[in-house]
N, C-alpha and C positions, 0 to 999 in steps of 0.2 A: 504494500500500500504506500501511497504518497502522504507525507506528513509535512506540515508547515510549523516551524518553531519561531516564535516571535521574541525578540530581545537581542541584546548586544553585549552582555556582560559575562563575567566568569561563571555565574549560575547557568546561563544559557549554553556556554561552551561545554560545561560539565554534562548538561542534559543532552546536548548533541552527541557528545562522546559516548554516552550510554545508549542513546537511541539507535545509533548506527550499528550497534552490536546485535540488533534484533534481526533474526532471519526473515521476519515478516515485512521488513522495510524494503521498498523499492527505491524511492528517492526522498531524501530529506532536504527540504527547502528551508531557508532561514532568512529572516529580515529583522532589523538591518544587518545583523551578524557582526563579526569582527574577523581579523585575519586568521585567528585560530579556528574559528568556526568554518571559515571559507575553505580551509584545508580538508574538511570532511563533509561539507554540505554544499548545496547550490544556493548562492546568495540571490535573493529576490529583491527587486527594486521597489520596496514598499515602505510606506511611512506608517507607524503604529497608530497615528490619529486618523488615518484614512480608512475608515471602516468599509466604505463602499469599494475602495480599491482592493482591500484584502479579500472581501467576499468574491469579487470578480476574478481575482487571481485563483482562488480556491476552485471555482467552477472551471476555469480554463485549464487547470493543471490536475484535475481529478483528486483534489485533496480530501482525504477521508478523516483526518484528525488534525486539529489545530491545537498546539500546546502554547499557552500564553505564559511567558516567563515572568515579566515584571508586573507590578501591581497597577500602574496607572491605566493601561488599557482596560483592565478588568473593572476598575472603579468607574471608568468612562462608558461601560456598557458594551464593550466589544463582543463578549461572549453571548449576550442577548441577541445581537444582530446576526451572529453566525448561526446560533441555534434556530433563529426564526426562519432561516432558509434551509434547514436540515443538515447543517454541517456540525459534526461532533466536535466538542471543545473540552479540553482539560483546563478548567478554571471556572470560578463562580460567576453567576450573573451579577448585574449591577447592584441589586438590592442586598444580596448576600455579601458582596464585596465591601459593603459599608463596615464590616468588621475591622477592616484596615483603613478604609477611606474616612471614617469618623470615629475617633476614640470615644467621643461622647456616646455614640450609638452603642458601642461595645459595653461601655460602663453601665449604661442604662439597661441593656440586656442582662448583664450580670446581676444588677440590682433586682430586676424583675423575676429572674428564675433562681436566684440564690447561689450564684457562682462566686466562690471566694476570690476577692480582689481587694485592692487598696481602697480606702475611703476617698471620695473625690467630690469636687464641685466643678460644674460646667458654667462658663461665662462667655457671653457674646459681645461684651463691651469692656473697654479698658477699666472704667470706673467700678463696675460690678466685679471684675476679676480682682482688682486690688482690695476691694472690701472682703471678698471671699478668702483671700490670702491670709487674712488675720485669724481665721479659724484653724490654721494649721501650725503645728510645731515645726521647728527646723531640725534637720534639713527637710526640704520640701521639693517635690518633683513638678516641674512645669512642662506641659506638652502642648505643642500646636495641635489643634483638633484634626486637621486634614493631613494629606500626604506631605511629607517633608524629606523624602529620600534618606530617612534614618538619622536626620540631623536636627529635628525639631524638639529635642528633649534636653532639659537642663535640670541637673540636680543642684539646687541652690542651697548653699551653706549659710547664707545670710539673707536678711530681708531685702537688703539693697540688691543683691544678686537676683533674687526672685522677682523683684520689681522690674529690673532691667530685662529679664527674660520675658516677662509678660509684655512689656513695652515693645520688645523686638517682634514678638508675634503679631501684635496689632499694627505694627508699622509695615508689615508685609514681607519681612525678611524670609519667612518660610512659606510664602504663598501670597495670595491676594490680601490687600489691606482689609481689615475688618474681620479677618478670620477669627474663629472662636478658640478658646483655650480650655484645657482641662488641668485642674490643679489636684494633685494627689498626695496623700500621705507617703512618706518615705518608708519603704519596707526593708527590713534587714533580713539577710540570708544570702544564699548563693543562687545566682541566676542560671537557668538552663533552658534549652530549647527542646520541645517535644513536637514531633510531626505526626500527623494522621492523614490518611486518605479517606475520602468519603464520596459516595455517589448520591448523597442526599437521603438515603435510607440506611445503608450499611456503612460502617467505618472500620478502619484497621490502623493500628499504630504503625508508624513508618520510621522508627529510629529516634535517637536523641543526639544532641550535640551541645557543646559549650562554646560560645563565641567570645571574642575579646574585643570589646567596643572602644576602649580608650586607645589613643594614637600611639602611646609610648610605653616602654617597659614598666612593669610594676603597676599597671592599670592607672597610669597618669596621663595628663594631657586631655585634649578635647574628645568628646564623643565622636565616633565615626560610624560608617556603615558596617564596620567589622574589619579587624586587622589580622584575623586568623581564627581557626576553630579546630576542634577535634571531635571525633565520634568513635564509640559511644561515650556518653558522659556517665561515669560510674556513680556520681553523686545522686543521680536519679535512679535509685534502686528499683528493682521490680515492684516492690511494695508501694513506693512513692509514685511510680508510673501508673500503677493500677488505680491509686487514689486520685491522681490527676485526671485520668480518663473518666472515672466515675463521677467526679464532682465538677469537672470543667469541660472536657471535650464532649462527652455524651449529652449533657444538658444543652450545650450549644447547638449541636447537630439536631437534636430533637426540637428545640425551640424554633429554629429557622424553618424546619420542615412544617411544624404546626402553623407557622406564620405564612405559609404558602411561598416561601423563598428558600427552597432546599439548597444546601451548599454542595457544590460539585467541584472536586479538585483536591488540592493539598491544603490542610489547615495547620498553620504553624503557630503553636502556643508558646509564647515566652512566659516562663514560670519563675516565680521566686519561691525558693524552698525555705519557708519561715518555720519558726517554732510551733506554729499552729497548723502546719501542713502546707502543701503546695497552694499558691495563689497565682491568679492570672495577672501578669504584667500588661500584656497586650497580645492581640492577634495580628498575624500577617496572613494574607490570602494567597501566598505563593511560597515557593521554597526560599529559605534564607540564603544570603550570600555573604560569607563563604560557607555556610552550613551545607548547602546543596552539594558543594564540591566533595566534602568528606563523606556525605551519605552515598553519593554515586560511586565513590571509590570502594565502598564496602558492599554495595547492593549486588546480589548474585543472580537475580532473576532477569526476565525480559521486561524492561521498562515500558516498551511500546505496548505490549499485551496488557500490562497493568493499567496504564493510562487510558487505553481504549475501553477497558472494563469499567473504569470510573466514569468516563464520559458517556457510556451507553447504559448506565444503571445496572451493571452486571458484576459489581465488586463482590457481591455475596457468593458468586460462583467460583471465585479465585482462591487458590491456596494462600495462606499468610505469606507476606513478603519474607524473603530469605536474605540475610546479611552474613558476610564473612565474619568469622570469629577473630577479627583483627581490628586494630585501631588505625584510623586514618587521621592525618593531621595536615592542615593547610596553613601556609604562611602567605600573607598578602604582602606584595611589594607595591608600595604606593609612591606617587610623585612627591618630591619634597614640597612642603607647603600645604599638603593635604591635612585636614579637610577644608581649610578656609580658602587658600589660594594655591592650588596645585600647579606646579610648573609643567606645562605641556610641551611636547616636542622633543624631549630627550631621546637620543638614540638607544636602542635596546639590542643586545646580542647575547649569545650564550645559551639560547633555549635548547638547542640540540645537545649541548654539553650537559645542561641540567638534566635532560631526560635520559642521557647516557648513564647517569648515576642511579637510575631506577625510579626517579620522581616523575610525576606527570605535571606539565605546566598548562594551566588554563589561562587564556587571554581574558582580560577584564576591560581595560581601557587602552587599547592599542589601535594603531592605524598603519597602513603601508603608504609611505610617501616616497616616490622615486625609488621604489624597491627597498627602501630602508624602513625597518620596523621602528616606530616611535610611540611615545606615550601620548594618548589623546584624552585621558581622564585622570581622576584622582587615584583610584585603585587601579593598578596597571596589570599586574600578573598575580596568579595564585599558584604557588608551588605545593603540590600535594604528594604525600607518600604514606605508605602503610607499614605497620610493624606489629609485632606480637603484643606490644603495649605502647603507652604514650612515649616512653623513653626512646624506644627503638624507632617509632614512627617519626618522632621529632628529629632524631639524629639524621634519619634518611632525608627528611624534608629540607633541613638546613644544608645538607650536602648539595642539594639541588639549588638552593638559594645562593650558595657561595659560587656556583658556576655561572650565574647570571651576570652579564656585563651591562649594568645600567647605572652609571655614575649619578644620575639625577634622581635616583630612587632611594627609599629607606624602608626598613621593615623592623618590626619588633623581634627581639631575640629570645623572648620568653614564652612563646605560645605553648599552652599546656601546663603552665607553672602550678596552677592549683592542683591538678591531678598528681603531679610529681610530689608536691608537698604532702598530699594525702598518703602517697605510697611511703614516704619517709616516716 
């Protein structure tokens, strides 16, 4: 069958890498793609906001499944438009995608059905947000309500910092001016990512991972879209995972189905493991990045068959997903200045040398200019390796990192440090 994969980052390169391993695949098309994806798929000249162009392309090229990588097209209703003309889609409709498109929607859903999460206030104006802030102890979490590419969250240690974060949101820094804000109590514990696949009726767990959001070693510096990850995350024990599924994932899937907006695709639950048990930090309506990369490195089954079953409402007929009993670890190489002002255009070399060490390199923000690979985004490359545990996976990944020739880049040197501390 022919498949269209939408997106251009490291997540999409990892999905493409796994999809092409399926014996059922005829042609994998990708849009807009990146140089890494172009090496294994046919790039289609499509813009993600051009829903009509995407639909027409699917009909012209006999596309039987569309896999939507990033969140913005889902929040914009692309899956609705594809399903309306009979094209199968891996990804939720617009109403279900509000789980990521509006933090306030998710918090209110949690409040309505009793899903454990942080206490919160939602405000649509600067004055009401500043008044609501007074009800919270410090530190406090300030979030832009809409999509913010993983950057619209501030953990404020002081009232002045919280006020500045709220003012930034209403000034339009993370989207249009006048956007809403969600203020949350700060939860203490360890954060972990849990993934589930659902066709709207059935759901199945799809692995765990732990991301590293801060830019620099020791979890310091600004929040980013993610500087590295590993899977599985042992801190999410089988008992805690079962508890999270029962108290967070299952009620969410059931509530959306009862509301007439069944969720179809991957549901990514960011969890805080508190003294009171797992609590929901937030939902994403797509695979995490770079969590997807480590999940794909461990996933042992046919991804295309599983995604098609999700899209067609047949997940209940599939065997549970199978993962290798190994640890995968990803190190993100970012452009200097990321996340605020990444320096684009730096020349990149050494990818073949990195892969010769046994690592896999996924392109995230790269472009080919005059046959030279250069950085075109903030997060540029993901170097992924597997091992019997975090220690060996990390050693293998950093061997790959050391082989990359990218003077304008930087990376954290401590991915997986929490897990290694636990082992000690």
